[in-house]
C-alpha positions as CSV (number, residue, x, y, z in Angstrom):
1,M,21.8,-11.3,6.8
2,T,21.1,-12.7,10.3
3,A,17.7,-12.8,11.9
4,V,18.8,-10.1,14.4
5,G,19.9,-7.9,11.5
6,V,16.5,-8.3,9.8
7,V,14.7,-7.4,12.9
8,L,16.9,-4.4,13.5
9,L,16.4,-3.3,9.9
10,F,12.6,-3.5,10.2
11,L,12.8,-1.5,13.5
12,V,14.8,1.2,11.7
13,V,12.7,1.3,8.5
14,V,9.2,0.9,9.7
15,P,8.9,3.4,12.6
16,G,11.9,5.3,11.5
17,G,10.3,6.3,8.3
18,S,7.7,8.4,10.1
19,P,10.1,11.2,11.1
20,F,11.5,11.2,7.6
21,V,8.1,11.5,6.0
22,R,7.0,14.3,8.5
23,W,10.2,16.2,7.6
24,V,9.6,15.9,3.9
25,L,5.9,17.0,4.4
26,S,6.9,19.9,6.6
27,R,8.8,21.4,3.6
28,V,5.5,21.9,1.8
29,P,3.3,23.8,4.4
30,A,0.6,24.6,1.8
31,A,-0.1,20.9,1.3
32,R,-0.6,20.1,5.0
33,P,-4.1,19.0,6.2
34,G,-6.1,21.6,8.0
35,P,-7.0,21.7,11.7
36,G,-8.9,18.8,13.2
37,K,-7.2,16.3,11.0
38,E,-5.3,14.5,13.8
39,G,-7.2,11.3,13.1
40,L,-6.1,11.4,9.5
41,E,-2.5,11.9,10.5
42,A,-2.7,8.9,12.8
43,A,-4.2,6.8,10.1
44,G,-1.5,8.0,7.7
45,R,1.2,6.9,10.2
46,W,-0.2,3.4,10.4
47,I,-0.6,3.2,6.6
48,G,3.0,4.2,6.3
49,Y,4.1,1.5,8.8
50,L,2.3,-1.1,6.8
51,E,3.6,0.1,3.4
52,R,7.2,0.3,4.6
53,T,6.9,-3.2,6.1
54,L,5.6,-4.6,2.9
55,I,8.2,-2.8,0.8
56,L,11.0,-4.0,3.0
57,A,9.7,-7.6,3.1
58,L,9.3,-7.7,-0.7
59,L,12.7,-6.3,-1.4
60,L,14.5,-8.5,1.1
61,S,12.7,-11.6,-0.3
62,G,13.8,-10.8,-3.8
63,N,10.4,-9.7,-5.1
64,P,10.9,-6.0,-6.1
65,A,8.0,-6.2,-8.6
66,G,5.6,-6.6,-5.7
67,V,6.4,-3.0,-4.7
68,G,4.3,-1.9,-7.7
69,F,1.3,-3.7,-6.2
70,V,1.7,-1.7,-2.9
71,F,1.8,1.5,-4.9
72,A,-1.2,0.4,-7.0
73,G,-3.2,-0.3,-3.9
74,K,-2.6,3.2,-2.7
75,A,-3.7,4.6,-6.1
76,I,-7.3,3.9,-5.5
77,A,-7.6,6.8,-3.1
78,R,-9.7,9.7,-4.2
79,F,-9.5,13.3,-3.1
80,S,-11.6,16.3,-3.8
81,E,-8.8,18.9,-3.6
82,R,-5.5,19.1,-5.4
83,E,-3.7,20.0,-2.1
84,Q,-4.9,16.7,-0.6
85,V,-3.5,14.8,-3.6
86,E,-0.2,16.5,-3.4
87,Y,0.1,15.9,0.3
88,Y,-0.8,12.2,-0.1
89,L,1.6,11.7,-3.0
90,L,4.4,13.5,-1.3
91,G,4.0,11.3,1.8
92,T,3.7,8.2,-0.3
93,F,6.9,8.9,-2.2
94,A,8.8,9.9,0.9
95,S,7.8,6.6,2.6
96,F,8.6,4.5,-0.4
97,T,12.0,6.2,-0.8
98,W,12.9,5.6,2.8
99,A,12.0,1.9,2.6
100,V,13.6,1.3,-0.7
101,V,16.9,3.1,0.0
102,L,17.4,1.4,3.3
103,A,16.5,-2.0,1.9
104,L,18.9,-1.6,-1.0
105,A,21.6,-0.4,1.4
106,A,21.1,-3.4,3.6
107,L,21.2,-5.8,0.6
108,A,24.4,-4.2,-0.6
109,L,26.0,-4.7,2.8
110,V,25.2,-8.4,2.8
């Protein structure tokens, strides 16, 4: 894969995952955070950018086991309500799915 291809892949996977994650989360309206949570959504977007960047980099460099460390790092989060946990996990799995599927597709094309 060329350097330009890698850069384009990162541009598709990292910011492109946000609309996918929002779409998945919109399918579960009961799990959405309440009003006044715009700051949390912005933080979640940046966390998603970072996790997709790490996942893509790990997979492209031949280190798929490292993806488990990314997930384990997110596992330390604590929530008081079940709905928050479900929203968090749904967003995490949607983000991971986006990054892994596109990384594997790119690797298959090379």
